[in-house]
C-alpha distance (Angstrom), angle and dihedral (degrees) to the residues before:
residue distance angle dihedral
M1 . . .
R2 3.79 . .
N3 3.79 122.6 .
T4 3.80 120.3 -110.1
E5 3.79 128.9 -153.8
D6 3.83 90.0 -97.5
T7 3.77 89.9 55.5
R8 3.83 90.6 60.0
I9 3.77 95.7 41.0
L10 3.84 92.9 51.4
E11 3.77 92.8 56.2
R12 3.83 110.5 106.7
I13 3.79 94.1 -122.2
D14 3.81 114.1 51.2
P15 3.82 114.6 -169.2
A16 3.83 90.5 -174.6
L17 3.81 99.0 48.1
E18 3.81 100.2 146.1
E19 3.78 92.6 42.5
H20 3.81 91.0 53.0
V21 3.79 94.2 45.6
Q22 3.81 89.4 53.9
M23 3.77 92.2 45.2
I24 3.80 91.4 53.6
A25 3.81 92.1 47.3
D26 3.83 90.4 50.0
E27 3.77 90.8 50.4
F28 3.80 92.5 51.5
R29 3.82 88.9 50.6
I30 3.81 91.4 51.9
G31 3.79 90.0 47.5
F32 3.81 94.2 49.9
A33 3.83 89.7 50.7
A34 3.83 90.1 50.5
V35 3.78 91.5 51.9
E36 3.81 90.4 49.3
S37 3.81 90.6 52.3
L38 3.80 94.7 60.6
G39 3.80 93.1 85.6
A40 3.81 94.8 -157.5
P41 3.78 139.8 58.2
A42 3.76 108.2 -85.8
I43 3.77 142.3 -146.1
T44 3.76 117.0 -145.9
V45 3.80 116.2 -143.3
F46 3.78 125.3 -158.8
G47 3.79 132.9 -176.4
S48 3.76 144.6 120.7
A49 3.80 119.9 -39.4
R50 3.84 84.8 -152.5
T51 3.84 95.6 64.0
R52 3.80 109.7 118.1
E53 3.77 127.3 -138.9
N54 3.80 92.1 -109.9
D55 3.83 92.3 55.1
S56 3.79 118.3 105.0
A57 3.82 90.6 -128.3
Y58 3.83 89.5 59.6
E59 3.79 92.3 56.4
Q60 3.85 92.0 43.6
A61 3.83 90.4 52.3
R62 3.80 89.7 47.8
E63 3.78 89.4 50.7
L64 3.83 91.0 47.9
G65 3.80 88.9 54.2
R66 3.78 91.1 53.5
L67 3.79 94.0 45.4
A68 3.82 91.9 47.8
V69 3.80 91.9 55.6
A70 3.83 91.3 47.1
A71 3.86 87.3 53.7
G72 3.80 91.3 52.2
F73 3.78 100.2 -100.7
A74 3.77 131.9 126.9
V75 3.80 118.0 -133.6
V76 3.76 123.2 -126.9
T77 3.80 125.1 -175.2
G78 3.78 138.4 164.9
G79 3.79 86.2 -91.9
G80 3.79 97.4 -121.9
P81 3.78 134.2 113.0
G82 3.82 129.2 -78.2
V83 3.78 116.4 35.6
M84 3.77 91.1 0.7
E85 3.74 92.6 56.3
A86 3.80 91.6 46.8
A87 3.80 94.3 53.7
N88 3.81 92.3 46.0
R89 3.79 89.5 47.2
G90 3.80 93.1 52.3
A91 3.79 92.4 48.9
Q92 3.79 93.1 48.1
E93 3.79 92.5 47.0
A94 3.83 89.0 52.8
G95 3.82 90.6 53.6
G96 3.78 96.1 -110.5
M97 3.81 136.0 124.7
S98 3.81 112.6 -73.6
A99 3.78 119.1 -172.8
G100 3.77 133.7 -179.0
F101 3.80 125.6 -162.9
N102 3.78 100.8 -166.1
I103 3.80 128.1 -171.1
E104 3.80 130.7 -137.1
L105 3.84 106.5 -118.1
P106 3.81 133.7 176.5
H107 3.83 90.1 -110.4
E108 3.82 92.4 50.9
Q109 3.81 105.4 -114.9
E110 3.82 106.1 -157.4
L111 3.77 127.5 -146.0
N112 3.78 108.8 -100.8
G113 3.79 118.8 -115.8
Y114 3.84 97.6 -112.6
C115 3.82 99.7 72.7
D116 3.81 121.5 111.8
V117 3.83 88.6 -175.0
G118 3.76 117.3 33.7
V119 3.82 132.3 176.6
T120 3.81 125.6 173.4
F121 3.82 110.8 -152.9
R122 3.77 126.5 -157.9
H123 3.78 94.3 -158.7
F124 3.81 124.1 60.7
Y125 3.83 93.9 -151.0
A126 3.83 92.5 55.6
R127 3.78 91.5 47.1
K128 3.81 93.9 46.4
T129 3.79 90.7 50.8
M130 3.77 91.1 55.1
L131 3.80 94.2 46.7
V132 3.79 88.6 58.2
K133 3.81 97.1 35.3
A134 3.79 91.2 56.9
A135 3.82 95.1 47.3
E136 3.78 136.4 91.0
A137 3.80 87.8 -176.5
L138 3.77 142.7 0.4
V139 3.79 125.6 -126.5
L140 3.76 116.8 -167.2
F141 3.79 127.0 -165.7
P142 3.84 124.0 -170.6
G143 3.78 110.8 -60.2
G144 3.80 146.0 136.3
F145 3.81 137.8 -105.5
G146 3.80 94.3 -34.0
T147 3.79 94.6 51.1
L148 3.76 92.5 46.3
D149 3.78 90.2 47.4
E150 3.81 90.8 56.4
L151 3.83 91.8 44.9
F152 3.81 95.0 54.0
E153 3.79 94.0 39.9
S154 3.80 90.4 54.7
L155 3.77 91.7 47.8
V156 3.78 90.6 51.9
L157 3.85 90.4 50.0
I158 3.80 88.9 51.5
Q159 3.78 94.2 45.4
T160 3.79 92.6 50.5
G161 3.81 94.2 44.8
K162 3.79 95.8 -114.9
I163 3.83 89.8 127.9
L164 3.78 126.0 28.2
H165 3.82 134.1 -160.9
F166 3.76 88.7 16.6
P167 3.79 116.4 147.3
V168 3.80 122.0 -160.4
C169 3.81 115.0 -153.4
L170 3.78 121.9 -165.8
I171 3.79 116.3 -159.9
G172 3.82 116.2 -151.1
R173 3.77 117.2 45.2
E174 3.79 96.6 -157.2
H175 3.79 93.2 48.8
W176 3.81 94.8 50.8
R177 3.81 99.0 37.6
P178 3.86 98.0 90.6
L179 3.80 90.8 50.3
L180 3.77 93.2 47.4
D181 3.79 90.3 49.1
W182 3.78 88.6 54.5
L183 3.87 91.3 48.5
D184 3.76 87.8 50.4
E185 3.82 89.4 54.3
L186 3.81 88.8 50.8
C187 3.76 88.8 54.8
D188 3.80 90.9 51.4
R189 3.78 89.5 51.9
G190 3.79 92.5 50.1
F191 3.83 97.0 -115.6
I192 3.80 92.7 120.5
S193 3.80 133.3 16.1
R194 3.73 125.0 -113.2
E195 3.77 91.5 -126.1
D196 3.81 89.6 58.4
L197 3.82 87.7 70.3
E198 3.78 97.6 45.8
L199 3.83 93.7 99.2
V200 3.82 91.9 55.8
T201 3.77 113.1 100.0
V202 3.80 120.9 -174.1
T203 3.80 119.5 -160.7
D204 3.75 144.0 145.2
E205 3.80 93.1 -139.5
P206 3.79 124.9 79.1
A207 3.84 89.1 -157.0
E208 3.81 90.2 59.4
A209 3.77 90.6 50.6
L210 3.84 90.7 51.4
A211 3.78 91.1 49.8
V212 3.83 91.3 53.8
I213 3.83 91.5 47.3
A214 3.79 92.7 48.7
K215 3.80 91.2 51.4
Y216 3.82 92.4 52.3
Y217 3.76 92.4 45.1
E218 3.76 92.6 52.3
R219 3.80 89.1 50.2
K220 3.78 90.0 50.9
I221 3.79 93.3 50.4
G222 3.78 90.7 46.2
A223 3.81 91.2 54.0
R224 3.82 93.2 57.5
């Protein structure tokens, strides 16, 4: 497995400190410009890169992309295959803005072919910032560590007031039920508050997720 730039930066001793600081700053600048170029409020979609085209989650993500564009949103994903490709594909097929914020990985994840705007980041933290910065909402399909990472990071940002009027929609009730049961237990034990989960919507229908997002977005615009 080859090293990436993050591998070197995350070592305790950095012999190229100034170079790496400048590199990170430049990557944030590129990301901010990409977000500005979208031209529309966006929905960020997460889910497994391993989801195949014949999987129901792929078609649901593709449908979500189409519905998002019809509702006036751009679609942003992590730019990879699987669910990300499906959401980008649906958005592009509907004639809307489709963006992919890809990440340099040891196994060379390539930007999928359905992105009108595409940036490949070397640093996870720059990429993750852009995926949230661009979004008015997150939609998460079944996935692994990366999907869970984005879910909990977004919930922490909501809990701490770093982002407001920001719904999180989970697609696939059966998939998410064990996790939600565990979060419910954490509420019972006082580790998290019930209100911290109020912006989480669980559904099997992309159209329902879009209705929730549109409602929150209208409320946000009305509050300005």
